[in-house]
C-alpha positions in Angstrom: 223.0 227.5 275.5 220.0 227.0 273.3 220.1 227.7 269.6 223.9 227.4 269.3 225.7 224.8 267.3 228.2 222.5 269.0 231.9 223.2 268.6 233.2 221.7 265.4 235.9 219.8 267.3 233.3 217.9 269.3 232.2 215.4 266.7 229.6 212.7 267.6 231.1 209.2 267.8 229.4 208.2 264.6 231.1 210.9 262.5 233.8 209.9 260.1 236.9 212.0 259.6 236.8 213.7 256.1 240.2 212.2 255.1 241.6 208.7 255.2 245.3 207.7 255.2 246.5 205.4 252.5 250.0 204.0 252.6 251.2 203.2 249.1 254.2 201.0 248.6 255.6 201.0 245.0 257.6 197.8 244.3 259.8 198.1 241.2 262.8 196.0 240.3 263.5 194.7 243.8 263.3 198.3 245.2 260.5 199.7 247.3 259.3 203.3 247.6 256.7 204.3 250.2 254.3 207.3 249.8 251.7 208.3 252.4 248.6 209.9 250.9 245.5 211.4 252.6 242.4 211.3 250.5 238.7 211.9 250.8 236.6 208.8 251.7 235.4 207.3 248.5 238.4 208.2 246.4 239.2 205.6 243.8 242.3 203.5 243.9 243.2 204.8 240.4 243.4 208.4 241.9 245.6 207.2 244.8 248.0 205.4 242.5 248.3 208.5 240.3 248.9 210.7 243.3 251.7 208.4 244.3 253.4 209.2 240.9 252.5 206.0 239.0 250.4 205.4 235.9 247.4 203.4 237.1 246.7 201.6 233.8 250.3 200.2 233.9 250.1 198.8 237.4 248.8 195.9 239.4 247.4 197.1 242.8 247.2 194.8 245.8 245.7 195.0 249.3 247.7 192.4 251.1 248.0 189.6 248.5 244.7 190.3 246.9 244.5 192.3 243.6 242.0 195.1 243.6 240.3 197.0 240.8 241.3 200.6 240.0 237.8 201.7 240.5 237.5 200.4 244.1 236.6 203.3 246.4 238.8 203.8 249.5 236.6 203.8 252.6 239.1 203.4 255.5 242.8 203.6 256.1 244.5 201.2 253.7 247.9 199.9 252.6 248.2 199.4 248.9 251.1 197.7 247.1 251.6 199.0 243.6 253.5 196.9 241.1 254.3 198.5 237.8 253.6 195.9 235.1 255.5 197.5 232.2 258.2 200.1 231.6 258.9 202.4 228.7 261.8 201.8 226.5 
């Protein structure tokens, strides 16, 4: 049919899904906790860390073995390791 828009479930191959999955592993004192988060493409690492329940400014964040800045935008499915660098007390 002419003049009708395509069904929203029939996306072109070049279309990106609106959300990306981020696996966050929090390593604290020899224990690990995993949180799966779905965020909009372009969301900053800082926001993902906060969503996982940690204070970004008190953490080191790694992708693999490489430290990444808190203002790095997430563009694709990613696995972050969050290491809290201090604790209150």
